[in-house]
DSSP file (Angstrom, degrees, kcal/mol; ACC not computed):
  #  RESIDUE AA STRUCTURE BP1 BP2  ACC     N-H-->O    O-->H-N    N-H-->O    O-->H-N    TCO  KAPPA ALPHA  PHI   PSI    X-CA   Y-CA   Z-CA
    1    1 A M     >        0   0    0      0, 0.0     4,-1.7     0, 0.0     5,-0.1   0.000 360.0 360.0 360.0 -38.7   20.3    3.3   14.9
    2    2 A L  H  >  +     0   0    0      1,-0.2     4,-2.1     2,-0.2     5,-0.1   0.828 360.0  57.9 -67.9 -30.4   20.1    3.9   11.2
    3    3 A G  H  > S+     0   0    0      2,-0.2     4,-2.0     1,-0.2    -1,-0.2   0.913 105.7  48.6 -64.1 -41.4   21.6    0.5   10.5
    4    4 A Y  H  > S+     0   0    0      1,-0.2     4,-2.8     2,-0.2    -1,-0.2   0.873 109.3  54.2 -66.1 -34.5   18.9   -1.2   12.5
    5    5 A L  H  X S+     0   0    0     -4,-1.7     4,-2.3     2,-0.2    -2,-0.2   0.893 107.5  49.8 -64.2 -39.2   16.4    0.8   10.5
    6    6 A A  H  X S+     0   0    0     -4,-2.1     4,-1.8     2,-0.2    -2,-0.2   0.902 113.5  45.7 -66.2 -40.4   17.9   -0.4    7.2
    7    7 A I  H  X S+     0   0    0     -4,-2.0     4,-2.0     2,-0.2    -2,-0.2   0.904 113.2  49.6 -69.7 -40.1   17.7   -4.0    8.3
    8    8 A F  H  X S+     0   0    0     -4,-2.8     4,-2.5     1,-0.2    -2,-0.2   0.877 108.6  53.9 -64.6 -37.0   14.2   -3.6    9.6
    9    9 A G  H  X S+     0   0    0     -4,-2.3     4,-2.2     2,-0.2    -1,-0.2   0.879 107.2  50.8 -64.1 -38.3   13.2   -2.0    6.3
   10   10 A A  H  X S+     0   0    0     -4,-1.8     4,-2.1     2,-0.2    -1,-0.2   0.896 110.4  49.8 -64.8 -39.7   14.6   -5.0    4.5
   11   11 A A  H  X S+     0   0    0     -4,-2.0     4,-2.3     2,-0.2    -2,-0.2   0.906 111.3  48.1 -65.8 -41.7   12.6   -7.3    6.8
   12   12 A L  H  X S+     0   0    0     -4,-2.5     4,-2.6     2,-0.2    -2,-0.2   0.870 109.0  54.2 -67.0 -35.3    9.4   -5.3    6.1
   13   13 A A  H  X>S+     0   0    0     -4,-2.2     5,-2.5     2,-0.2     4,-0.7   0.911 109.7  47.7 -65.3 -40.2   10.1   -5.4    2.4
   14   14 A G  H ><5S+     0   0    0     -4,-2.1     3,-0.5     1,-0.2    -2,-0.2   0.903 113.3  47.6 -64.4 -40.8   10.3   -9.2    2.6
   15   15 A Y  H 3<5S+     0   0    0     -4,-2.3    -2,-0.2     1,-0.2    -1,-0.2   0.876 112.0  50.5 -67.0 -37.0    7.1   -9.4    4.6
   16   16 A G  H 3<5S-     0   0    0     -4,-2.6    -1,-0.2    -5,-0.2    -2,-0.2   0.573 113.7-117.1 -80.0  -7.7    5.4   -7.0    2.1
   17   17 A G  T <<5 +     0   0    0     -4,-0.7    -3,-0.2    -3,-0.5    -4,-0.1   0.755  55.1 161.7  80.9  24.9    6.4   -9.1   -0.9
   18   18 A M      < -     0   0    0     -5,-2.5    -1,-0.2    -6,-0.2     4,-0.0  -0.340  49.7 -79.9 -73.9 162.0    8.6   -6.4   -2.5
   19   19 A P    >   -     0   0    0      0, 0.0     3,-1.6     0, 0.0     4,-0.1  -0.192  40.6-113.2 -61.4 153.4   11.1   -7.4   -5.2
   20   20 A P  T >  S+     0   0    0      0, 0.0     3,-1.9     0, 0.0     4,-0.5   0.587 103.1  85.2 -67.9  -8.6   14.5   -8.8   -4.0
   21   21 A Y  T 3> S+     0   0    0      1,-0.3     4,-1.5     2,-0.2     3,-0.3   0.652  71.7  78.9 -68.4  -8.9   16.5   -5.8   -5.2
   22   22 A V  H <> S+     0   0    0     -3,-1.6     4,-2.6     1,-0.2    -1,-0.3   0.800  83.0  65.2 -62.1 -28.4   15.5   -4.2   -1.9
   23   23 A I  H <> S+     0   0    0     -3,-1.9     4,-2.2     1,-0.2    -1,-0.2   0.917 101.5  46.9 -59.3 -44.9   18.3   -6.3   -0.5
   24   24 A A  H  > S+     0   0    0     -4,-0.5     4,-2.3    -3,-0.3    -1,-0.2   0.869 110.5  52.7 -65.9 -37.6   20.9   -4.4   -2.5
   25   25 A V  H  X S+     0   0    0     -4,-1.5     4,-2.0     2,-0.2    -2,-0.2   0.934 111.7  45.5 -63.7 -45.5   19.4   -1.1   -1.5
   26   26 A A  H  X S+     0   0    0     -4,-2.6     4,-2.3     1,-0.2    -2,-0.2   0.881 111.8  52.9 -66.5 -36.7   19.6   -2.0    2.2
   27   27 A A  H  X S+     0   0    0     -4,-2.2     4,-2.5     2,-0.2    -1,-0.2   0.888 108.5  49.4 -64.2 -39.7   23.2   -3.3    1.7
   28   28 A I  H  X S+     0   0    0     -4,-2.3     4,-2.3     2,-0.2    -1,-0.2   0.892 110.3  51.7 -66.2 -39.3   24.3    0.0    0.1
   29   29 A A  H  X S+     0   0    0     -4,-2.0     4,-2.0     2,-0.2    -2,-0.2   0.917 111.1  47.1 -63.3 -42.2   22.7    1.9    3.0
   30   30 A L  H  X S+     0   0    0     -4,-2.3     4,-1.9     2,-0.2    -2,-0.2   0.901 113.3  47.6 -67.6 -40.4   24.6   -0.3    5.6
   31   31 A A  H  X S+     0   0    0     -4,-2.5     4,-2.3     2,-0.2    -1,-0.2   0.871 111.0  52.1 -68.4 -34.1   27.9    0.1    3.8
   32   32 A S  H  X S+     0   0    0     -4,-2.3     4,-2.3     2,-0.2    -2,-0.2   0.891 108.6  50.5 -66.4 -39.2   27.3    3.9    3.5
   33   33 A L  H  X S+     0   0    0     -4,-2.0     4,-1.8     2,-0.2    -1,-0.2   0.886 110.1  50.3 -63.9 -39.3   26.7    4.1    7.2
   34   34 A S  H  X S+     0   0    0     -4,-1.9     4,-1.8     2,-0.2    -2,-0.2   0.910 111.8  47.6 -65.2 -42.8   29.9    2.2    7.8
   35   35 A Y  H  X S+     0   0    0     -4,-2.3     4,-0.8     1,-0.2    -2,-0.2   0.870 109.7  53.2 -67.4 -36.1   31.9    4.5    5.5
   36   36 A A  H  < S+     0   0    0     -4,-2.3     3,-0.2     1,-0.2    -1,-0.2   0.864 112.0  45.5 -66.8 -35.4   30.3    7.5    7.2
   37   37 A A  H  < S+     0   0    0     -4,-1.8    -2,-0.2     1,-0.2    -1,-0.2   0.819 128.9  23.8 -76.9 -30.9   31.4    6.3   10.6
   38   38 A H  H >X S+     0   0    0     -4,-1.8     4,-1.4    -5,-0.1     3,-0.5   0.110  83.3 116.4-123.1  21.2   34.9    5.3    9.6
   39   39 A G  H 3X S+     0   0    0     -4,-0.8     4,-2.0     1,-0.2     5,-0.1   0.840  73.6  57.6 -64.8 -33.2   35.7    7.5    6.6
   40   40 A H  H 3> S+     0   0    0      1,-0.2     4,-1.8     2,-0.2    -1,-0.2   0.854 104.9  52.0 -67.6 -31.5   38.5    9.4    8.2
   41   41 A L  H <> S+     0   0    0     -3,-0.5     4,-2.2     2,-0.2    -1,-0.2   0.855 106.9  52.8 -70.4 -34.0   40.3    6.1    8.9
   42   42 A Y  H  X S+     0   0    0     -4,-1.4     4,-2.1     2,-0.2    -2,-0.2   0.906 108.7  50.9 -66.1 -40.4   40.0    5.1    5.2
   43   43 A G  H  X S+     0   0    0     -4,-2.0     4,-1.8     2,-0.2    -2,-0.2   0.893 110.4  48.1 -62.9 -41.1   41.5    8.4    4.2
   44   44 A Q  H  X S+     0   0    0     -4,-1.8     4,-1.3     1,-0.2    -1,-0.2   0.888 110.9  51.3 -66.7 -39.5   44.5    8.0    6.6
   45   45 A A  H  <>S+     0   0    0     -4,-2.2     5,-2.6     1,-0.2     4,-0.3   0.881 108.1  52.1 -67.0 -36.6   45.1    4.4    5.3
   46   46 A Q  H ><5S+     0   0    0     -4,-2.1     3,-1.2     1,-0.2     5,-0.2   0.886 106.3  54.2 -66.2 -37.1   45.1    5.6    1.7
   47   47 A E  H 3<5S+     0   0    0     -4,-1.8    -1,-0.2     1,-0.3    -2,-0.2   0.818 106.0  52.7 -64.0 -29.9   47.6    8.2    2.5
   48   48 A L  T 3<5S-     0   0    0     -4,-1.3    -1,-0.3    -3,-0.1    -2,-0.2   0.480 123.0-106.3 -84.1  -3.2   49.9    5.5    4.0
   49   49 A G  T < 5S+     0   0    0     -3,-1.2     3,-0.3    -4,-0.3     2,-0.2   0.718  80.5 130.8  88.1  22.5   49.6    3.5    0.7
   50   50 A L     >< +     0   0    0     -5,-2.6     4,-2.2     1,-0.2     5,-0.2  -0.264  18.3 136.1-100.7  47.4   47.2    0.9    2.0
   51   51 A L  H  >  +     0   0    0     -2,-0.2     4,-2.5     1,-0.2     5,-0.2   0.862  68.6  54.4 -64.1 -38.2   44.8    1.1   -0.9
   52   52 A R  H  > S+     0   0    0     -3,-0.3     4,-1.9     2,-0.2    -1,-0.2   0.888 109.8  47.6 -64.7 -38.2   44.5   -2.6   -1.3
   53   53 A V  H  > S+     0   0    0      2,-0.2     4,-2.5     1,-0.2    -2,-0.2   0.912 111.0  51.2 -68.5 -42.3   43.5   -3.0    2.4
   54   54 A V  H  X S+     0   0    0     -4,-2.2     4,-2.5     1,-0.2    -2,-0.2   0.910 110.4  48.4 -62.1 -43.0   41.0   -0.2    2.2
   55   55 A N  H  X S+     0   0    0     -4,-2.5     4,-2.3     1,-0.2    -1,-0.2   0.894 111.7  50.6 -63.8 -38.8   39.3   -1.7   -0.9
   56   56 A S  H  X S+     0   0    0     -4,-1.9     4,-2.4     2,-0.2    -2,-0.2   0.915 110.8  48.5 -65.1 -42.1   39.2   -5.1    0.9
   57   57 A V  H  X S+     0   0    0     -4,-2.5     4,-2.3     2,-0.2    -2,-0.2   0.916 112.1  48.7 -65.2 -42.8   37.6   -3.5    3.9
   58   58 A L  H  X S+     0   0    0     -4,-2.5     4,-2.0     1,-0.2    -1,-0.2   0.898 112.1  48.6 -64.5 -39.7   35.0   -1.7    1.9
   59   59 A L  H  X S+     0   0    0     -4,-2.3     4,-2.1     2,-0.2    -2,-0.2   0.890 112.4  48.3 -66.4 -39.7   34.2   -4.8   -0.1
   60   60 A R  H  X S+     0   0    0     -4,-2.4     4,-2.6     2,-0.2    -2,-0.2   0.869 108.8  54.4 -69.3 -34.8   33.8   -6.9    3.1
   61   61 A S  H  X S+     0   0    0     -4,-2.3     4,-2.2     2,-0.2    -2,-0.2   0.916 110.4  46.1 -63.2 -42.8   31.6   -4.2    4.6
   62   62 A F  H  X S+     0   0    0     -4,-2.0     4,-2.4     2,-0.2    -2,-0.2   0.882 111.6  51.8 -67.2 -37.3   29.3   -4.3    1.6
   63   63 A A  H  X S+     0   0    0     -4,-2.1     4,-2.3     2,-0.2    -2,-0.2   0.898 109.8  49.2 -67.3 -38.9   29.3   -8.1    1.7
   64   64 A N  H  X S+     0   0    0     -4,-2.6     4,-2.6     2,-0.2    -2,-0.2   0.908 112.3  48.4 -64.4 -41.3   28.3   -8.0    5.4
   65   65 A G  H  X S+     0   0    0     -4,-2.2     4,-2.5     2,-0.2     5,-0.2   0.888 110.6  51.3 -63.9 -38.8   25.6   -5.6    4.7
   66   66 A L  H  X S+     0   0    0     -4,-2.4     4,-2.4     2,-0.2    -2,-0.2   0.900 111.7  47.2 -64.5 -42.3   24.4   -7.7    1.8
   67   67 A L  H  X S+     0   0    0     -4,-2.3     4,-2.4     2,-0.2     5,-0.2   0.932 113.5  47.0 -65.7 -46.3   24.3  -10.8    4.1
   68   68 A A  H  X S+     0   0    0     -4,-2.6     4,-2.1     1,-0.2    -2,-0.2   0.906 115.4  45.3 -64.2 -41.7   22.5   -9.0    6.9
   69   69 A A  H  X S+     0   0    0     -4,-2.5     4,-2.7    -5,-0.2    -1,-0.2   0.897 112.8  51.4 -68.7 -39.8   19.9   -7.5    4.5
   70   70 A G  H  X S+     0   0    0     -4,-2.4     4,-2.6    -5,-0.2    -2,-0.2   0.904 111.2  46.7 -64.3 -42.1   19.4  -10.8    2.8
   71   71 A V  H  X S+     0   0    0     -4,-2.4     4,-2.4     2,-0.2    -1,-0.2   0.903 114.0  48.6 -67.3 -40.3   18.8  -12.7    6.0
   72   72 A A  H  X S+     0   0    0     -4,-2.1     4,-2.2    -5,-0.2    -2,-0.2   0.923 112.7  47.5 -66.4 -41.7   16.4  -10.0    7.2
   73   73 A Y  H  X S+     0   0    0     -4,-2.7     4,-2.5     1,-0.2    -2,-0.2   0.930 112.9  49.3 -62.3 -45.6   14.5  -10.0    3.9
   74   74 A G  H  X S+     0   0    0     -4,-2.6     4,-2.4     1,-0.2    -2,-0.2   0.883 110.0  51.3 -60.8 -39.3   14.4  -13.8    4.0
   75   75 A G  H  X S+     0   0    0     -4,-2.4     4,-2.3     2,-0.2    -1,-0.2   0.902 111.2  47.3 -65.6 -41.1   13.1  -13.8    7.5
   76   76 A G  H  X S+     0   0    0     -4,-2.2     4,-1.5     2,-0.2    -2,-0.2   0.888 111.7  50.6 -67.0 -38.2   10.4  -11.3    6.6
   77   77 A W  H  X S+     0   0    0     -4,-2.5     4,-1.3     2,-0.2    -2,-0.2   0.900 110.5  49.5 -65.0 -39.8    9.4  -13.4    3.5
   78   78 A I  H  X S+     0   0    0     -4,-2.4     4,-1.4     1,-0.2     3,-0.3   0.905 108.5  52.7 -66.7 -41.2    9.2  -16.6    5.7
   79   79 A L  H  < S+     0   0    0     -4,-2.3    -1,-0.2     1,-0.2    -2,-0.2   0.832 104.6  57.5 -63.3 -30.1    7.0  -14.8    8.2
   80   80 A R  H  < S+     0   0    0     -4,-1.5    -1,-0.2     1,-0.2    -2,-0.2   0.873 105.8  49.6 -64.8 -37.1    4.7  -13.8    5.4
   81   81 A L  H  <        0   0    0     -4,-1.3    -1,-0.2    -3,-0.3    -2,-0.2   0.801 360.0 360.0 -71.7 -29.5    4.3  -17.4    4.5
   82   82 A V     <        0   0    0     -4,-1.4    -1,-0.2     0, 0.0    -2,-0.2   0.451 360.0 360.0 -80.2 360.0    3.4  -18.4    8.1
């Protein structure tokens, strides 16, 4: 539910005309929620020596959050123009 709230906040920020750095804030929120949900698995993978895989997963999680927040912000910005 908090993930949807972060995405909705990015869309409202785009609609309200806030600066685009809000996209990064929403992406960090989404990546943090992902880490909070799966943090124990990251710890187990690090113990097994899969540090490179864990870093890759965390980076991809942030990239997915950045994409979702960017699209939501862009959608809000476009709705503002209409």
